[in-house]
Structures are given as C-alpha cells and as structure tokens.
C-alpha positions as CSV (number, residue, x, y, z in Angstrom):
1,M,48.6,-20.0,-56.8
2,Q,51.5,-17.6,-56.5
3,I,50.6,-14.0,-55.7
4,S,52.9,-11.4,-57.4
5,C,52.7,-7.7,-58.1
6,A,53.5,-5.4,-61.0
7,F,54.5,-1.8,-61.2
8,P,55.3,0.9,-63.7
9,P,59.0,1.7,-63.0
10,G,59.1,4.9,-61.0
11,P,60.7,6.7,-58.1
12,D,58.9,4.8,-55.4
13,V,59.3,1.3,-56.9
14,V,62.1,0.2,-54.5
15,A,60.0,1.1,-51.4
16,H,57.0,-0.7,-52.9
17,A,59.1,-3.8,-53.7
18,Q,60.4,-3.9,-50.2
19,L,56.9,-3.8,-48.8
20,A,55.8,-6.5,-51.2
21,E,58.6,-8.7,-50.1
22,S,57.6,-8.1,-46.4
23,L,54.0,-9.0,-47.2
24,G,54.9,-12.3,-48.9
25,Y,54.5,-11.5,-52.6
26,E,56.2,-14.0,-54.8
27,R,57.6,-11.6,-57.4
28,V,57.8,-8.0,-58.5
29,W,57.3,-7.4,-62.2
30,L,58.2,-4.1,-63.8
31,Y,56.9,-2.8,-67.1
32,D,59.2,-2.1,-70.1
33,S,57.8,1.0,-71.8
34,P,60.4,3.8,-71.9
35,V,58.1,6.4,-73.4
36,L,55.9,6.1,-70.3
37,Y,58.1,5.0,-67.4
38,G,61.7,4.8,-66.3
39,D,64.2,2.2,-67.7
40,V,63.1,-1.3,-66.6
41,W,66.7,-2.6,-66.1
42,V,67.9,0.3,-64.0
43,H,64.9,-0.1,-61.7
44,L,65.2,-3.9,-61.6
45,A,68.8,-3.5,-60.5
46,R,67.7,-1.1,-57.8
47,V,65.1,-3.6,-56.6
48,A,67.5,-6.5,-56.8
49,T,70.0,-4.8,-54.4
50,A,67.4,-3.5,-52.0
51,T,65.6,-6.9,-51.5
52,S,66.8,-10.4,-50.6
53,R,64.0,-12.9,-51.2
54,I,61.4,-11.7,-53.6
55,G,61.6,-12.6,-57.3
56,I,61.9,-9.9,-59.9
57,G,61.4,-9.6,-63.6
58,P,60.4,-7.4,-66.6
59,A,56.9,-7.7,-67.9
60,V,57.3,-7.6,-70.7
61,L,60.5,-6.9,-72.7
62,V,59.9,-5.4,-76.1
63,P,62.3,-6.8,-78.8
64,N,62.9,-3.7,-80.9
65,L,63.9,-1.5,-77.9
66,R,67.3,-3.2,-77.4
67,H,69.7,-5.2,-79.6
68,P,69.6,-8.9,-78.6
69,V,73.2,-8.7,-77.3
70,T,72.3,-5.6,-75.2
71,Q,69.2,-7.3,-73.9
72,A,71.0,-10.6,-73.0
73,A,73.8,-8.7,-71.3
74,A,71.2,-6.8,-69.1
75,I,69.5,-10.0,-68.2
76,A,72.8,-11.7,-67.3
77,T,73.8,-8.6,-65.2
78,V,70.6,-8.6,-63.1
79,A,70.7,-12.4,-62.8
80,E,74.1,-12.0,-61.1
81,L,72.7,-9.3,-58.8
82,A,69.8,-11.5,-57.7
83,P,70.9,-15.2,-58.1
84,G,67.9,-17.4,-58.8
85,R,65.4,-14.6,-58.4
86,L,65.1,-13.3,-62.0
87,A,62.5,-14.3,-64.5
88,V,61.9,-12.7,-67.9
89,A,58.8,-12.1,-70.0
90,I,59.1,-11.1,-73.7
91,G,56.3,-10.1,-76.1
92,T,55.5,-8.2,-79.2
93,G,55.4,-4.8,-77.5
94,F,51.8,-3.8,-77.8
95,T,51.7,-0.8,-75.4
96,A,55.4,0.2,-75.6
97,R,55.3,0.3,-79.4
98,M,51.8,1.9,-79.7
99,A,53.0,4.7,-77.4
100,M,55.7,5.4,-80.0
101,G,53.1,5.3,-82.9
102,Q,54.2,1.9,-84.0
103,R,52.3,-1.4,-84.5
104,P,53.3,-4.5,-82.4
105,L,56.0,-6.6,-83.9
106,T,55.0,-9.8,-85.8
107,W,55.3,-13.1,-84.0
108,A,57.9,-14.2,-86.6
109,E,60.1,-11.2,-85.5
110,T,59.4,-11.9,-81.9
111,R,60.2,-15.6,-82.2
112,T,63.6,-14.8,-83.8
113,Y,64.4,-12.3,-81.1
114,I,63.5,-14.7,-78.2
115,A,65.6,-17.5,-79.8
116,Q,68.6,-15.1,-80.2
117,V,68.4,-13.9,-76.6
118,K,67.8,-17.3,-75.2
119,G,70.8,-18.7,-77.2
120,L,73.1,-15.9,-76.1
121,L,72.2,-16.5,-72.4
122,D,73.0,-20.2,-72.8
123,G,76.5,-19.2,-74.0
124,E,75.8,-20.1,-77.7
125,S,77.0,-18.3,-80.8
126,M,74.0,-16.7,-82.6
127,V,73.6,-15.0,-85.9
128,V,72.3,-11.5,-85.5
129,D,72.1,-9.0,-88.3
130,G,74.0,-11.4,-90.5
131,R,77.0,-11.8,-88.2
132,V,78.0,-14.3,-85.5
133,V,77.8,-12.9,-82.0
134,K,78.3,-14.4,-78.5
135,L,78.4,-13.2,-74.9
136,M,82.1,-13.5,-73.8
137,P,82.2,-12.0,-70.3
138,G,85.6,-11.0,-69.2
139,F,84.9,-11.1,-65.5
140,G,83.7,-14.7,-65.0
141,E,81.1,-17.1,-66.4
142,L,77.6,-16.3,-67.5
143,P,75.0,-17.0,-64.7
144,P,72.4,-19.7,-65.3
145,R,69.8,-18.5,-67.8
146,P,66.6,-17.3,-66.0
147,P,63.3,-18.7,-67.1
148,I,61.7,-17.0,-70.1
149,L,57.9,-16.5,-70.3
150,V,56.3,-15.5,-73.6
151,A,53.6,-12.9,-73.3
152,A,50.8,-14.4,-75.5
153,N,47.1,-14.5,-75.7
154,G,46.4,-15.9,-79.2
155,P,47.4,-19.0,-81.2
156,K,50.6,-17.6,-82.8
157,G,52.0,-16.4,-79.5
158,L,51.1,-19.6,-77.8
159,E,52.9,-21.6,-80.5
160,V,56.1,-19.6,-79.8
161,A,55.6,-20.1,-76.0
162,R,55.4,-23.9,-76.6
163,E,58.5,-23.9,-78.7
164,L,60.8,-21.4,-76.8
165,G,59.1,-20.5,-73.5
166,D,59.3,-21.7,-69.9
167,G,55.8,-20.5,-69.5
168,V,53.3,-17.9,-70.7
169,M,52.1,-14.5,-69.5
170,C,48.6,-13.4,-70.4
171,I,45.8,-10.8,-69.8
172,F,42.7,-12.8,-70.6
173,G,42.8,-16.1,-68.9
174,G,44.6,-19.3,-68.0
175,F,46.2,-21.8,-70.3
176,P,46.4,-25.1,-68.4
177,E,48.8,-26.7,-70.8
178,F,51.6,-24.5,-69.3
179,E,52.9,-25.3,-65.8
180,W,53.7,-21.6,-65.4
181,C,50.9,-19.3,-66.5
182,A,51.0,-15.8,-65.2
183,L,47.9,-13.6,-65.4
184,L,48.0,-9.8,-65.1
185,A,45.3,-8.3,-62.9
186,F,44.2,-4.7,-62.2
187,G,41.7,-3.5,-59.8
188,T,41.1,-2.9,-56.1
189,V,39.7,-4.8,-53.1
190,L,36.7,-2.9,-51.9
191,D,36.1,-2.4,-48.2
192,P,32.9,-4.0,-46.8
193,G,30.0,-2.0,-48.1
194,E,32.2,0.3,-50.2
195,A,30.7,1.3,-53.6
196,A,32.7,0.6,-56.7
197,D,32.3,4.2,-57.7
198,S,33.8,5.6,-54.6
199,P,36.6,8.2,-55.1
200,R,39.1,5.7,-53.6
201,A,38.1,2.9,-56.0
202,Y,38.2,5.2,-59.0
203,A,41.7,6.4,-58.1
204,A,42.9,2.8,-57.5
205,A,41.2,1.0,-60.4
206,G,40.2,3.8,-62.8
207,P,43.5,3.7,-64.8
208,A,42.9,-0.1,-65.4
209,L,39.4,0.6,-66.8
210,T,40.5,3.4,-69.1
211,V,43.3,1.4,-70.5
212,V,40.7,-1.0,-71.9
213,Y,39.5,1.8,-74.1
214,H,43.1,2.6,-75.1
215,G,43.8,-0.9,-76.2
216,M,40.5,-1.4,-78.0
217,Y,41.0,1.9,-79.9
218,E,44.5,0.8,-81.0
219,A,43.3,-2.5,-82.2
220,D,40.1,-1.3,-84.0
221,P,38.8,2.3,-83.3
222,A,35.3,1.4,-84.3
223,Q,35.1,-1.2,-81.5
224,V,35.4,1.5,-78.9
225,D,31.9,2.7,-79.8
226,L,30.5,-0.5,-78.4
227,L,31.7,0.4,-74.9
228,P,29.8,2.7,-72.5
229,G,30.8,6.3,-73.4
230,G,33.1,5.0,-76.1
231,A,31.7,7.0,-79.0
232,E,31.9,10.3,-77.2
233,W,35.4,9.5,-75.9
234,R,36.6,8.5,-79.4
235,A,35.2,11.8,-80.9
236,E,37.0,13.8,-78.3
237,L,40.3,11.9,-78.9
238,E,40.1,12.2,-82.7
239,R,40.2,16.0,-82.3
240,E,43.9,15.4,-81.8
241,P,46.1,15.6,-84.9
242,V,46.6,12.1,-86.3
243,H,50.4,12.3,-85.9
244,L,50.0,13.1,-82.2
245,R,47.1,10.9,-81.4
246,H,49.1,8.0,-80.1
247,L,50.7,10.3,-77.5
248,A,47.3,11.5,-76.3
249,I,45.9,7.9,-76.0
250,H,48.7,6.8,-73.7
251,E,49.1,9.8,-71.5
252,D,49.4,8.6,-67.9
253,H,48.9,5.0,-69.0
254,L,48.1,2.8,-66.0
255,V,49.2,5.6,-63.6
256,R,46.2,8.0,-63.4
257,V,43.0,8.9,-65.2
258,T,43.3,12.0,-67.5
259,E,40.5,14.5,-67.8
260,R,39.7,13.2,-71.2
261,D,39.3,9.7,-69.8
262,R,37.4,10.6,-66.6
263,P,33.9,10.3,-68.1
264,L,34.6,6.7,-68.8
265,L,34.6,5.8,-65.1
266,S,31.7,3.9,-63.7
267,A,31.0,1.3,-61.0
268,D,29.8,-1.2,-63.6
269,G,32.9,-0.6,-65.7
270,L,35.2,-1.3,-62.8
271,R,33.4,-4.5,-61.9
272,S,33.2,-5.7,-65.5
273,F,36.7,-5.0,-66.7
274,T,38.9,-5.0,-63.6
275,W,39.5,-7.1,-60.5
276,T,37.4,-4.8,-58.4
277,G,35.1,-6.2,-55.7
278,E,34.9,-7.1,-52.0
279,A,37.2,-9.8,-50.8
280,P,34.7,-12.8,-51.2
281,E,34.1,-11.8,-54.8
282,L,37.8,-11.7,-55.6
283,Q,38.5,-14.9,-53.7
284,A,36.0,-16.6,-55.9
285,R,37.6,-15.1,-59.0
286,L,41.0,-16.3,-57.8
287,A,39.6,-19.8,-57.5
288,S,38.2,-19.7,-61.0
289,A,41.5,-18.4,-62.4
290,A,43.4,-21.3,-60.7
291,A,40.9,-23.8,-62.0
292,A,41.4,-22.4,-65.5
293,G,45.1,-23.0,-65.4
294,T,46.5,-19.8,-63.9
295,S,49.5,-20.4,-61.6
296,E,50.5,-16.8,-60.8
297,I,48.6,-13.6,-60.5
298,L,50.4,-10.3,-61.2
299,F,48.4,-7.6,-59.3
300,Q,49.2,-4.0,-60.1
301,P,48.3,-1.7,-57.1
302,G,47.0,1.7,-58.2
303,G,46.1,5.0,-56.8
304,D,47.8,7.2,-54.2
305,D,47.9,4.5,-51.5
306,V,49.9,1.7,-52.9
307,E,50.6,0.3,-49.5
308,R,46.9,-0.1,-48.8
309,E,46.4,-1.8,-52.1
310,L,49.2,-4.3,-51.6
311,R,48.1,-5.1,-48.1
312,A,44.4,-5.5,-49.1
313,F,45.1,-7.8,-52.0
314,M,47.4,-10.0,-50.1
315,A,45.0,-10.3,-47.2
316,M,42.2,-11.2,-49.7
317,A,44.4,-13.8,-51.3
318,E,45.5,-15.3,-48.0
319,G,41.8,-15.4,-47.0
320,A,41.1,-17.4,-50.1
321,D,43.7,-20.0,-49.0
322,A,42.4,-20.2,-45.5
C-alpha cells in the first residue's frame, strides 16, 4: 500500500511537503476549498518546484470553482512543472460548496465536467457552454494527461469513476474493483500508553472528529442528534442566523477545534471516528484497508507538531510492512 499525506494549503505546506518527501511518502495531496484555505494550484506549483520525487495532486477539485478550460490549463501547467508526478482528483464539492452555502453538484454535472477537462487535456475539441473550445498552447505541446481519480463513495459516483476515472478516492472504505483506490485518513498515532484524550491527541485528531459532526449536519441535521453531544451542539449552532450558519459550521475546518466544537471531543470519539490508536492498532487497520481494496492511504497530519505526526505515521506504516 502506498502511504501519502494530505494538507490544507497554507503557509507551511512547502516545508511539510519537503519533509514528507524525505520520509518516503508517495504523494502530497492538497485540498481545494478556497473559502477555507489558500489556492490549491498556487500551492501545488510551490510544492512542485521545491521537491523532486514526491507525487503531488489536488484532493479534490470542485467543478464549479473554475471553468473547464481554466482548470485544464492549470493541470497542464503543474504537470509541466512536475513531469510524471501529478495526479488529479475531482468530485462534487461537498465541503468546498457547503462552506459557500451551496449543495454539492449533481453527479450528472460532475460527469460532464470531468469529461470536458479530460478531453481538453487530451488535446481534443470540446463543447463547453455551447461553443467549441480547445487548449492550443503557444509555447509547445500539451504534457501527457495526468491520471484522474473520481472522488466517490456511492453508486452514482462509482459509475462515473468506472466510465471516466483512472481510479477512485474515498472516505469510507476500499473498492477492490479499482486498481487505484485512495482512502483519506485522519487521526494520530498514540505514544505507548498515551490516552486518546490527551491534550496532544485532541490537538492532532480533534479537528477530524468534529468534522464528522459538520458533515452529518450538512447531510441531515437531525442525524447529528444521534452522536454523543450532538443535540446540544446542534442547538448551540442553530442560534446562528440561518444565512450565516454555513460559515459557523466550517470555521477552522480540519485545522483546529473551535470553542463551539470543543465539547464534542472524547477518547471514544477519536477512536471510533478517526485513525487514532497506538501503532499496533493502526497497523491492523492498514492491513484491513488493504484487504478491502485500498491501494493508497492519504494521511492528514494535524495539530501544532506536523513533523511529529508525519514521522509517527510513516514509522507505524513501515512497521506494518516489516
């Protein structure tokens, strides 16, 4: 199994990517959510020029944020900066669109967008907005199209992945029918004897736990009441005006725990909803994920000591292979 890492694009991402490269991580994936983080393509270009081996990619691109021609041009540009190192994931834009108060795009819309971008990168003429468009670079040929993964967890998305994708990216589990199946993982490797409710564990994995509540609320607010502390959290959140509530939900998303979200933290929650445990526990979980069809893990290190998180996760993974 390939061990990769994922980051919200931010000021330290180049240093973190260089460390990940030195530790043997396969790829650095950066999130595409401009309300919350920096521009994904600017930061990927920075990483591309500051590293030499490690793969890079956006996880995941959101169709409505960029015109297909603009998106394809950005992909081609970074592919030129990092020959053979770029991969691209595209999805319906759950978090990025929710943070703007919008619902995810339909799979029909997403399928059309993926087909347009893919065709443009292959040098084909495509119909976009009722007109024929084509990438016609004036400074040379288009680079080879990088592989495109489809971010999918349900039947409609998997159908698009089968038709147009070179693999699939998911958050719930492996899909063995795909040779390339990337699974996003949040959490922290506990030190021997460390409790899951230690301040360090809360800082590193807490944002991954609270985002479960964010996602469930966006999908169906009533379902949050089924989670520990969910009803009280929901009542506090819904004191926010409806037209501003989406901003409150996604504040510090996957970066840190807000005061509103802090009561949601618990040792059981971290162990149940994130990849948090001592090395032998997580090694067993890696083995299970591989057996279920996962070929790549995307680990997001959290907290104030990203270096510690990257080193601990890679050491754990290498121990699993030993």
